[in-house]
N, C-alpha and C positions, 0 to 999 in steps of 0.2 A: 888926702883921699876923702871922698864923700862918705857919709854914714852908710849909705846903701852898699857901696863897694867894700867898706870895712866889715859890714855885717855879713856879706856873702863870703868873705875870707874867713870870718869867725866860724860860720857854719861849716865850711869846707874843712877847716882845721879841727873843729870839734869831731867831725866824722873820722878824720885821719887819726885822731888821738883816742878814738872809741869812747868819747864822753857820752853820757846819757842826756845831758842838757847843756845849753849855752845861754849866756845873757848878751843881748844886743842893745845897741843904741836905738831909741825910739825915733821914728820919722814916718811920715805918711807913706813914702815909697817903700820903706821896709815892711810896713803893715800890709801893703798891697802884695808885695812879694811873698810874705808868709802865708797870706790867704791862698795864693796859687800853689805854693809848696804843699800846703795841707790838702787842698782840693785834689791834687794829683798824687797824693799818698807818699810824698817825700819826707814829711815830718809827722810826728804823732799829734802834737798840739802846740799852741803858743798862747801866751796871755800877756796882758799889760801889767808889768810888775809895779811900776810907778810912772810918773810923768816922763821920765827919761829912759826907762829901760823896758825891754821886752824879754820874756822868758820863753825859751823854745825847747821842747822835748824832741830829741832826735829819734828817728825810727830805724830799727834794725830788724831784718827778717832772717831768722836763724843765724844770728851773729854777723850778718852781712849788712853793711850800711845800705839804706834805701837809695841813697845817691851814690852811684859808683863813679860818676864823672861829673864834676861841677865846674864848669869853665866860664870865667868872666870874659865876655867878648868886648863890650864897649867899656871904656874907661873915661873918666872926666876929661882927660887930655885928648882922647881920640874916640869919637863916637862912630859906631858902625851902624849905618842905616840900611834897611831893606825896604824896597817898594813892594806893593802888592804883587806885581809881576814877578819880582825876584822871590817872593815868598812861595808862589805857586811851584817853583822849581825844587823847593826843599820840603814840600808838604808831606812826603813819605819818609822823612828822616826818622831814625830811631831816637827816641828821647823827646824832650820838650824844649822848645825855644821860647824864652820869655822876652816879650817886646814891651818897650815903653812907648805908648802911642798917645795921641791927643785926647783919648778918652780913658787913659789909665793903663795899667799893666794888663797885657793879654798874652795867652799862649799863642803860638803860631797858628793853631787850629782855629781859635776864636778870631784872630786877625783875618784869616782867610774868609771866615763867615761874614765879617763886617766889611770885607774887601778894602782893608787899609794896611799900610805898612807902618814901620816905626823903628826906633833904635833898639838893637839887640842888647839886652841886659846880660843874659847868661844862657848857657846850654846845659841841660840836665839829662843824665842818663842813669 
């Protein structure tokens, strides 16, 4: 399993176990994902613990996890790709779809603005 998918599982499990924080493997894609999670209010903060680890503070609102549903869509063995036209059909979905595009990770709203598609990494609600 890639570091990114392992880290998504760790965050998901951290919320399920009601942990205040989790430690993740450091990778460029994991950092990109954490930036999006923080920008959309799904985590409190994150920091580089050392060269190999990231420290993430999970966010709860009145003891309810900020992420209610964290679903991994694409896996290393089966990538799910959406074109720009396919993205226009899901633009009003509740939650955020994170895409891995040729310019980095983008939310589906950002990808629509750039008029590009990409591999779906995860769906957050």
